[in-house]
PDB file of N, CA, C and O in Angstrom:
ATOM      1  N   UNK A   1      18.512  -7.198  -9.918  1.00  0.00           N
ATOM      2  CA  UNK A   1      19.212  -5.980 -10.352  1.00  0.00           C
ATOM      3  C   UNK A   1      20.071  -4.619 -10.137  1.00  0.00           C
ATOM      4  O   UNK A   1      20.819  -3.864 -10.758  1.00  0.00           O
ATOM      5  N   UNK A   2      19.498  -4.787  -8.892  1.00  0.00           N
ATOM      6  CA  UNK A   2      20.139  -3.272  -8.579  1.00  0.00           C
ATOM      7  C   UNK A   2      21.535  -3.522  -8.565  1.00  0.00           C
ATOM      8  O   UNK A   2      22.231  -2.588  -8.961  1.00  0.00           O
ATOM      9  N   UNK A   3      22.208  -4.729  -8.145  1.00  0.00           N
ATOM     10  CA  UNK A   3      23.712  -5.219  -8.565  1.00  0.00           C
ATOM     11  C   UNK A   3      24.471  -5.020  -9.475  1.00  0.00           C
ATOM     12  O   UNK A   3      25.689  -4.845  -9.424  1.00  0.00           O
ATOM     13  N   UNK A   4      23.562  -5.042 -10.646  1.00  0.00           N
ATOM     14  CA  UNK A   4      24.132  -4.996 -11.843  1.00  0.00           C
ATOM     15  C   UNK A   4      24.424  -3.514 -12.404  1.00  0.00           C
ATOM     16  O   UNK A   4      25.160  -3.063 -13.282  1.00  0.00           O
ATOM     17  N   UNK A   5      23.482  -2.955 -11.466  1.00  0.00           N
ATOM     18  CA  UNK A   5      23.787  -1.137 -11.706  1.00  0.00           C
ATOM     19  C   UNK A   5      25.271  -0.847 -10.661  1.00  0.00           C
ATOM     20  O   UNK A   5      26.262  -0.354 -11.200  1.00  0.00           O
ATOM     21  N   UNK A   6      25.295  -1.145  -9.398  1.00  0.00           N
ATOM     22  CA  UNK A   6      26.371  -0.808  -8.383  1.00  0.00           C
ATOM     23  C   UNK A   6      27.351  -1.122  -9.291  1.00  0.00           C
ATOM     24  O   UNK A   6      28.171  -0.240  -9.544  1.00  0.00           O
ATOM     25  N   UNK A   7      27.465  -2.403  -9.948  1.00  0.00           N
ATOM     26  CA  UNK A   7      28.702  -3.298 -10.457  1.00  0.00           C
ATOM     27  C   UNK A   7      29.289  -2.378 -11.736  1.00  0.00           C
ATOM     28  O   UNK A   7      30.503  -2.213 -11.856  1.00  0.00           O
ATOM     29  N   UNK A   8      28.551  -1.928 -12.464  1.00  0.00           N
ATOM     30  CA  UNK A   8      28.849  -1.040 -13.706  1.00  0.00           C
ATOM     31  C   UNK A   8      28.602  -1.987 -15.028  1.00  0.00           C
ATOM     32  O   UNK A   8      29.016  -1.754 -16.163  1.00  0.00           O
ATOM     33  N   UNK A   9      27.738  -3.236 -14.544  1.00  0.00           N
ATOM     34  CA  UNK A   9      27.518  -4.149 -15.536  1.00  0.00           C
ATOM     35  C   UNK A   9      26.118  -3.404 -16.385  1.00  0.00           C
ATOM     36  O   UNK A   9      25.933  -3.744 -17.554  1.00  0.00           O
ATOM     37  N   UNK A  10      25.389  -2.625 -15.885  1.00  0.00           N
ATOM     38  CA  UNK A  10      24.534  -2.306 -16.733  1.00  0.00           C
ATOM     39  C   UNK A  10      23.829  -0.463 -16.193  1.00  0.00           C
ATOM     40  O   UNK A  10      23.891  -0.066 -15.030  1.00  0.00           O
ATOM     41  N   UNK A  11      23.461   0.042 -16.900  1.00  0.00           N
ATOM     42  CA  UNK A  11      23.265   1.268 -16.578  1.00  0.00           C
ATOM     43  C   UNK A  11      21.524   1.556 -16.505  1.00  0.00           C
ATOM     44  O   UNK A  11      20.971   1.349 -17.585  1.00  0.00           O
ATOM     45  N   UNK A  12      20.776   1.921 -15.580  1.00  0.00           N
ATOM     46  CA  UNK A  12      19.788   2.331 -15.293  1.00  0.00           C
ATOM     47  C   UNK A  12      19.071   2.791 -16.501  1.00  0.00           C
ATOM     48  O   UNK A  12      19.970   3.009 -17.313  1.00  0.00           O
ATOM     49  N   UNK A  13      18.185   2.997 -16.933  1.00  0.00           N
ATOM     50  CA  UNK A  13      17.398   4.124 -17.628  1.00  0.00           C
ATOM     51  C   UNK A  13      16.895   5.564 -16.568  1.00  0.00           C
ATOM     52  O   UNK A  13      17.000   5.938 -15.400  1.00  0.00           O
ATOM     53  N   UNK A  14      16.343   5.984 -17.791  1.00  0.00           N
ATOM     54  CA  UNK A  14      16.146   7.186 -17.011  1.00  0.00           C
ATOM     55  C   UNK A  14      14.703   7.062 -15.844  1.00  0.00           C
ATOM     56  O   UNK A  14      14.479   7.400 -14.682  1.00  0.00           O
ATOM     57  N   UNK A  15      14.088   6.492 -16.759  1.00  0.00           N
ATOM     58  CA  UNK A  15      12.622   6.357 -15.798  1.00  0.00           C
ATOM     59  C   UNK A  15      13.088   5.565 -14.463  1.00  0.00           C
ATOM     60  O   UNK A  15      12.489   5.951 -13.459  1.00  0.00           O
ATOM     61  N   UNK A  16      13.767   4.828 -14.312  1.00  0.00           N
ATOM     62  CA  UNK A  16      13.992   4.070 -13.042  1.00  0.00           C
ATOM     63  C   UNK A  16      15.011   5.383 -12.569  1.00  0.00           C
ATOM     64  O   UNK A  16      14.553   5.697 -11.470  1.00  0.00           O
ATOM     65  N   UNK A  17      16.152   6.283 -12.863  1.00  0.00           N
ATOM     66  CA  UNK A  17      16.727   7.176 -12.233  1.00  0.00           C
ATOM     67  C   UNK A  17      15.596   7.918 -11.269  1.00  0.00           C
ATOM     68  O   UNK A  17      15.514   8.140 -10.061  1.00  0.00           O
ATOM     69  N   UNK A  18      14.768   8.185 -12.427  1.00  0.00           N
ATOM     70  CA  UNK A  18      13.432   8.797 -11.647  1.00  0.00           C
ATOM     71  C   UNK A  18      13.061   8.700 -10.593  1.00  0.00           C
ATOM     72  O   UNK A  18      13.036   9.537  -9.691  1.00  0.00           O
ATOM     73  N   UNK A  19      12.635   7.326 -10.623  1.00  0.00           N
ATOM     74  CA  UNK A  19      12.223   6.673  -9.574  1.00  0.00           C
ATOM     75  C   UNK A  19      13.190   6.471  -8.681  1.00  0.00           C
ATOM     76  O   UNK A  19      12.784   6.503  -7.519  1.00  0.00           O
ATOM     77  N   UNK A  20      14.149   6.305  -8.797  1.00  0.00           N
ATOM     78  CA  UNK A  20      14.792   6.340  -7.344  1.00  0.00           C
ATOM     79  C   UNK A  20      14.886   7.218  -6.619  1.00  0.00           C
ATOM     80  O   UNK A  20      14.804   7.153  -5.392  1.00  0.00           O
ATOM     81  N   UNK A  21      15.173   8.691  -7.640  1.00  0.00           N
ATOM     82  CA  UNK A  21      15.718  10.354  -6.607  1.00  0.00           C
ATOM     83  C   UNK A  21      14.282  10.819  -6.141  1.00  0.00           C
ATOM     84  O   UNK A  21      14.210  11.824  -5.434  1.00  0.00           O
ATOM     85  N   UNK A  22      13.123  10.131  -6.505  1.00  0.00           N
ATOM     86  CA  UNK A  22      11.957  10.337  -5.995  1.00  0.00           C
ATOM     87  C   UNK A  22      11.652   9.853  -4.615  1.00  0.00           C
ATOM     88  O   UNK A  22      11.288  10.517  -3.644  1.00  0.00           O
ATOM     89  N   UNK A  23      11.935   8.186  -4.743  1.00  0.00           N
ATOM     90  CA  UNK A  23      11.910   7.705  -3.619  1.00  0.00           C
ATOM     91  C   UNK A  23      13.142   7.783  -2.472  1.00  0.00           C
ATOM     92  O   UNK A  23      12.975   7.798  -1.253  1.00  0.00           O
ATOM     93  N   UNK A  24      13.725   7.803  -2.802  1.00  0.00           N
ATOM     94  CA  UNK A  24      15.234   8.612  -1.383  1.00  0.00           C
ATOM     95  C   UNK A  24      14.895   9.970  -1.436  1.00  0.00           C
ATOM     96  O   UNK A  24      15.383  10.439  -0.408  1.00  0.00           O
ATOM     97  N   UNK A  25      14.330  10.874  -2.060  1.00  0.00           N
ATOM     98  CA  UNK A  25      13.950  11.857  -1.591  1.00  0.00           C
ATOM     99  C   UNK A  25      15.105  13.043  -1.771  1.00  0.00           C
ATOM    100  O   UNK A  25      15.202  14.097  -1.142  1.00  0.00           O
ATOM    101  N   UNK A  26      16.078  12.445  -3.002  1.00  0.00           N
ATOM    102  CA  UNK A  26      17.338  13.667  -3.360  1.00  0.00           C
ATOM    103  C   UNK A  26      16.987  13.898  -4.953  1.00  0.00           C
ATOM    104  O   UNK A  26      16.189  13.238  -5.619  1.00  0.00           O
ATOM    105  N   UNK A  27      17.604  14.747  -5.286  1.00  0.00           N
ATOM    106  CA  UNK A  27      17.795  15.445  -6.953  1.00  0.00           C
ATOM    107  C   UNK A  27      18.777  14.448  -7.730  1.00  0.00           C
ATOM    108  O   UNK A  27      19.949  14.254  -7.410  1.00  0.00           O
ATOM    109  N   UNK A  28      18.142  13.876  -8.752  1.00  0.00           N
ATOM    110  CA  UNK A  28      18.661  13.434  -9.951  1.00  0.00           C
ATOM    111  C   UNK A  28      20.424  13.634  -9.946  1.00  0.00           C
ATOM    112  O   UNK A  28      21.189  12.676 -10.054  1.00  0.00           O
ATOM    113  N   UNK A  29      20.777  14.762  -9.832  1.00  0.00           N
ATOM    114  CA  UNK A  29      21.974  15.381  -9.944  1.00  0.00           C
ATOM    115  C   UNK A  29      22.712  14.531  -8.900  1.00  0.00           C
ATOM    116  O   UNK A  29      23.782  14.036  -9.256  1.00  0.00           O
ATOM    117  N   UNK A  30      22.167  14.250  -7.371  1.00  0.00           N
ATOM    118  CA  UNK A  30      22.828  13.876  -5.912  1.00  0.00           C
ATOM    119  C   UNK A  30      23.069  12.359  -6.028  1.00  0.00           C
ATOM    120  O   UNK A  30      23.970  11.732  -5.471  1.00  0.00           O
ATOM    121  N   UNK A  31      21.977  11.805  -6.960  1.00  0.00           N
ATOM    122  CA  UNK A  31      21.946  10.466  -7.402  1.00  0.00           C
ATOM    123  C   UNK A  31      23.217  10.074  -8.067  1.00  0.00           C
ATOM    124  O   UNK A  31      24.162   9.459  -7.573  1.00  0.00           O
ATOM    125  N   UNK A  32      23.039  10.649  -9.566  1.00  0.00           N
ATOM    126  CA  UNK A  32      24.357  10.377 -10.471  1.00  0.00           C
ATOM    127  C   UNK A  32      25.695  11.413  -9.743  1.00  0.00           C
ATOM    128  O   UNK A  32      26.533  11.726 -10.588  1.00  0.00           O
ATOM    129  N   UNK A  33      25.890  11.794  -8.740  1.00  0.00           N
ATOM    130  CA  UNK A  33      27.038  12.104  -8.374  1.00  0.00           C
ATOM    131  C   UNK A  33      27.363  13.087  -8.705  1.00  0.00           C
ATOM    132  O   UNK A  33      28.532  13.432  -8.533  1.00  0.00           O
ATOM    133  N   UNK A  34      26.285  14.045  -9.410  1.00  0.00           N
ATOM    134  CA  UNK A  34      26.952  15.156 -10.125  1.00  0.00           C
ATOM    135  C   UNK A  34      27.064  16.415  -9.248  1.00  0.00           C
ATOM    136  O   UNK A  34      27.583  17.448  -9.671  1.00  0.00           O
ATOM    137  N   UNK A  35      26.494  16.272  -7.857  1.00  0.00           N
ATOM    138  CA  UNK A  35      26.625  17.190  -6.895  1.00  0.00           C
ATOM    139  C   UNK A  35      26.698  16.637  -5.446  1.00  0.00           C
ATOM    140  O   UNK A  35      26.331  15.482  -5.226  1.00  0.00           O
ATOM    141  N   UNK A  36      27.178  17.460  -4.421  1.00  0.00           N
ATOM    142  CA  UNK A  36      27.185  16.872  -2.818  1.00  0.00           C
ATOM    143  C   UNK A  36      25.907  17.077  -2.427  1.00  0.00           C
ATOM    144  O   UNK A  36      25.370  16.372  -1.573  1.00  0.00           O
ATOM    145  N   UNK A  37      25.330  18.050  -3.016  1.00  0.00           N
ATOM    146  CA  UNK A  37      24.068  18.596  -2.352  1.00  0.00           C
ATOM    147  C   UNK A  37      22.502  17.601  -2.639  1.00  0.00           C
ATOM    148  O   UNK A  37      22.012  17.395  -3.750  1.00  0.00           O
ATOM    149  N   UNK A  38      22.009  17.155  -1.451  1.00  0.00           N
ATOM    150  CA  UNK A  38      20.644  16.177  -2.127  1.00  0.00           C
ATOM    151  C   UNK A  38      19.721  16.847  -2.418  1.00  0.00           C
ATOM    152  O   UNK A  38      18.971  16.434  -3.303  1.00  0.00           O
ATOM    153  N   UNK A  39      19.428  18.263  -1.695  1.00  0.00           N
ATOM    154  CA  UNK A  39      18.015  18.861  -2.150  1.00  0.00           C
ATOM    155  C   UNK A  39      17.533  19.229  -3.594  1.00  0.00           C
ATOM    156  O   UNK A  39      18.217  19.586  -4.553  1.00  0.00           O
ATOM    157  N   UNK A  40      16.274  19.063  -3.508  1.00  0.00           N
ATOM    158  CA  UNK A  40      15.662  18.851  -4.679  1.00  0.00           C
ATOM    159  C   UNK A  40      15.193  20.518  -5.106  1.00  0.00           C
ATOM    160  O   UNK A  40      14.295  21.010  -4.422  1.00  0.00           O
ATOM    161  N   UNK A  41      15.725  21.256  -6.083  1.00  0.00           N
ATOM    162  CA  UNK A  41      15.468  22.376  -6.348  1.00  0.00           C
ATOM    163  C   UNK A  41      14.275  22.679  -7.663  1.00  0.00           C
ATOM    164  O   UNK A  41      14.337  22.827  -8.884  1.00  0.00           O
ATOM    165  N   UNK A  42      13.341  22.669  -6.756  1.00  0.00           N
ATOM    166  CA  UNK A  42      12.116  23.259  -7.651  1.00  0.00           C
ATOM    167  C   UNK A  42      11.983  24.723  -7.842  1.00  0.00           C
ATOM    168  O   UNK A  42      12.134  25.364  -6.802  1.00  0.00           O
ATOM    169  N   UNK A  43      11.736  25.415  -8.918  1.00  0.00           N
ATOM    170  CA  UNK A  43      11.649  26.537  -9.318  1.00  0.00           C
ATOM    171  C   UNK A  43      10.163  27.147  -9.520  1.00  0.00           C
ATOM    172  O   UNK A  43       9.448  26.355 -10.133  1.00  0.00           O
ATOM    173  N   UNK A  44       9.629  28.143  -9.223  1.00  0.00           N
ATOM    174  CA  UNK A  44       8.261  28.524  -8.884  1.00  0.00           C
ATOM    175  C   UNK A  44       7.430  28.219 -10.118  1.00  0.00           C
ATOM    176  O   UNK A  44       6.232  28.273  -9.843  1.00  0.00           O
ATOM    177  N   UNK A  45       7.604  28.001 -11.031  1.00  0.00           N
ATOM    178  CA  UNK A  45       6.995  27.618 -12.462  1.00  0.00           C
ATOM    179  C   UNK A  45       7.133  26.293 -12.819  1.00  0.00           C
ATOM    180  O   UNK A  45       6.742  25.805 -13.879  1.00  0.00           O
ATOM    181  N   UNK A  46       7.795  25.614 -11.759  1.00  0.00           N
ATOM    182  CA  UNK A  46       7.498  23.885 -12.023  1.00  0.00           C
ATOM    183  C   UNK A  46       6.404  23.414 -11.878  1.00  0.00           C
ATOM    184  O   UNK A  46       5.887  23.625 -10.781  1.00  0.00           O
ATOM    185  N   UNK A  47       5.660  22.649 -12.835  1.00  0.00           N
ATOM    186  CA  UNK A  47       4.693  21.913 -12.887  1.00  0.00           C
ATOM    187  C   UNK A  47       4.310  21.266 -11.337  1.00  0.00           C
ATOM    188  O   UNK A  47       3.133  21.094 -11.019  1.00  0.00           O
ATOM    189  N   UNK A  48       5.247  20.989 -10.577  1.00  0.00           N
ATOM    190  CA  UNK A  48       5.311  20.251  -9.163  1.00  0.00           C
ATOM    191  C   UNK A  48       5.234  21.452  -8.242  1.00  0.00           C
ATOM    192  O   UNK A  48       6.148  22.276  -8.207  1.00  0.00           O
ATOM    193  N   UNK A  49       4.301  21.537  -7.604  1.00  0.00           N
ATOM    194  CA  UNK A  49       3.985  22.425  -6.330  1.00  0.00           C
ATOM    195  C   UNK A  49       3.369  22.205  -5.174  1.00  0.00           C
ATOM    196  O   UNK A  49       2.466  21.392  -5.371  1.00  0.00           O
ATOM    197  N   UNK A  50       3.407  22.433  -4.411  1.00  0.00           N
ATOM    198  CA  UNK A  50       2.980  22.359  -3.113  1.00  0.00           C
ATOM    199  C   UNK A  50       1.565  22.560  -3.039  1.00  0.00           C
ATOM    200  O   UNK A  50       1.031  22.172  -2.000  1.00  0.00           O
ATOM    201  N   UNK A  51       0.771  23.134  -4.003  1.00  0.00           N
ATOM    202  CA  UNK A  51      -0.571  23.332  -3.985  1.00  0.00           C
ATOM    203  C   UNK A  51      -1.201  22.339  -5.102  1.00  0.00           C
ATOM    204  O   UNK A  51      -1.011  22.545  -6.300  1.00  0.00           O
ATOM    205  N   UNK A  52      -1.898  21.340  -4.662  1.00  0.00           N
ATOM    206  CA  UNK A  52      -2.518  20.153  -5.547  1.00  0.00           C
ATOM    207  C   UNK A  52      -3.258  20.518  -6.535  1.00  0.00           C
ATOM    208  O   UNK A  52      -3.408  19.765  -7.497  1.00  0.00           O
ATOM    209  N   UNK A  53      -3.981  22.003  -6.459  1.00  0.00           N
ATOM    210  CA  UNK A  53      -4.845  22.543  -7.637  1.00  0.00           C
ATOM    211  C   UNK A  53      -4.478  23.438  -8.162  1.00  0.00           C
ATOM    212  O   UNK A  53      -4.743  24.516  -7.628  1.00  0.00           O
ATOM    213  N   UNK A  54      -3.630  23.449  -9.559  1.00  0.00           N
ATOM    214  CA  UNK A  54      -2.949  24.910 -10.031  1.00  0.00           C
ATOM    215  C   UNK A  54      -3.455  25.933 -10.453  1.00  0.00           C
ATOM    216  O   UNK A  54      -2.868  26.946 -10.835  1.00  0.00           O
ATOM    217  N   UNK A  55      -5.165  25.623 -10.387  1.00  0.00           N
ATOM    218  CA  UNK A  55      -6.006  26.933 -11.066  1.00  0.00           C
ATOM    219  C   UNK A  55      -6.391  27.751  -9.987  1.00  0.00           C
ATOM    220  O   UNK A  55      -7.222  28.658 -10.043  1.00  0.00           O
ATOM    221  N   UNK A  56      -5.591  27.299  -8.758  1.00  0.00           N
ATOM    222  CA  UNK A  56      -6.041  28.574  -7.776  1.00  0.00           C
ATOM    223  C   UNK A  56      -4.888  29.785  -7.789  1.00  0.00           C
ATOM    224  O   UNK A  56      -5.056  30.804  -7.120  1.00  0.00           O
TER     225      UNK A  56
END
């Protein structure tokens, strides 16, 4: 299936793009070629933080 994405025959849906970005540890912008920087930019008020318990 990935070969169809690479050849341009099909476009992956957003949920697949997000899973791929998470798997490779890169930002979605990097994955789709919008930036050369693979770093993920997470803001302080993002729901995903280093603290697994947001009530603290």
